[in-house]
N, C-alpha and C positions, 0 to 999 in steps of 0.2 A: 561878535564879541563886544561886550560892553566894557568900557574903561571908566573907572571912577577917578583915577588919579590923573593929575594934569599931565599934559604931553611931555614934560620934562621930568616927571617923577620917577622914582625907582622902577615901577612896573613898565612904563613907557620905555625906559632904558633897556630892560630885560627883553621886553617884546622886540625891540629893534635888533638885538643880538640874536635871539632865538628864532624869530620869524623869517630871518633871512636864510636860515638853514634849509636845504632842499626838502620839500614835502612836509614841513612842519606847519600845523595850524594850532589855534588857541581857542579855548572856551573854559567857562567855569564848570567845576564839578565838585559837589560836595562843599561848596563855599571857597574852593581853591581856584586860583588862576592857573590852569593847567595847560601843558603843551603836548601835542599828539603827533604821531606819525602812524600811518595805517590804522587809525582809530584806537591806537594803544598810547596810553599816557607814558611819557618818558621823562618829563620834568614838570615841576610846579613850583609856585611861589608859596611858601609856608613858613611860619615861625619867623626866624631872623634871617632867612636866606632863601637860597633856591635848592630844591630837592631834586635829585637826579637818580635815575634808575641805571645802574651799571652792572656788569658781570660781578657776582658776589666776591670773587677773589680781588678784583680791582677795588670794589668798594671797601673791603676790609683793609687793604694795603694803604688806601688814602687815609682811612680813619687813624692809622698808627703813623703815618709819615707827614701829616699836615695838621698844624694846630687849628685851622679854621674849617675842618670837615668833622662832622658828627653824624651818628646814625640818625635815621629819619624815618618816620612812618606817616605817609599822607593820610589825612583824615579819611576814614571809612574804608581803608584797605587793610588787608591782613598783614600781620608783621612779616617782614622780609629782610634778609641780609643784603639785598640788592639795592636798597634805598640809602643814600646819604644826603646830608644837607651841607652845602657850602655857604659859609657866612662871610660876607664881605661888608666893610664899613660903608662903601659907597657902591651903588648899583653899577656905575661905569667900570669898576674893577672886575666885573664878571668877564670882560673881554679876555682877561688873562686865562680863564677857564674854557675858552672856545674848544680846545681839543677834547676836553671832557664832554662837552655838550655834543660834539660830533660822534664821539665814541658811544654815547648813550643813544643817539639817533640810530647809528648802525646796528647796536645791540637789539634795539627794538624790531628792526627789520629782520635781523638774524633769527630772533626768538619767535616772532609772530608772523613772519612772512611779509612779502611785499604785496600791495594790492595789484590786481590785474590791470587796472586803468586809474590814471590820475586825471581827473577833470578839474581844471582851474580857469581862472580868468587870464587876461593877458598882462597881469602885473609884472613888474621887472623881476621880482624874486622868482616868478615861474618861468620867465623867458631867459633867465641867466644860463650861462654855460654850465655852471656847477650843478644847477637843478636838473637840467636836461641830461648831463652826464650821469648823475646818480640814478635817475629813472631808467635810462638806457642800460646802465650797469646791472640793474635788478630786473631787467625784462619788463618793465612797467610801460604800458602803452600810454602815450601822451594825447590828451584831449583838451583843446582850448575852445573857450566860448567866444562869442562876439565881444568886441571891445566893450568893457564895462558892465557885462551882463553874464555872470557866471552860471546862471540857471539855464541858459539857452540849450546847452548841449547835453545835459544830463538825460533828458528824456530820449533823444535821438540815439545817444550811445547805448542806453539800455535796450531800445528797440533793436538796433543792429546786433547787439549781443544775443538777443533772443532769436533773431532771424537766422543768424550764422549757425 
C-alpha cells in the first residue's frame, strides 16, 4: 500500500486505528484508500470522513441518532443502505468509533464468510492475542511466513492444500 500523506496525517492515523484490527488489510481501489477483510471492503476514506459498511438497520439508526453520520456511496459501487460516512474534525477522534469499526469487520466476515487460511508475516498485529483469537473463533487456519518475508509461505500452503 502506498501512502501519500505524511506519517502523522489523517490517513496515517486512520491506518493506525484500522490496521490493528484482526485480519484487516489496506489498498487503493477506485481512487479510495480502502480497508478489507477476506478480500471484501468494509471501510474506506472518502469525502470528509471514513465510510463504513454496517448492517442496514444499524446504518439507518446511526444516521438518525448522530449528527456526524451521513449516507455514503463509495466510488464505483452500487448504492446501498449499508454504507455510512462518519465525519470527524480530527482523524485521532475516530478512536471513539472503534466499536463501529469492529462491528463492520464482523459483519464482513458474517456476510462474506471467513477465508480458509490467513497467511501473514510475523508483524505484531498478526501475532497479537486478539488477531489469533478472531481467526480461531472463525475456524481460519493461521499461516505465518519467515520473519520479514510474507511471500515465503504462500506457495507452500497452496501446494499442501492441493496435496491434501
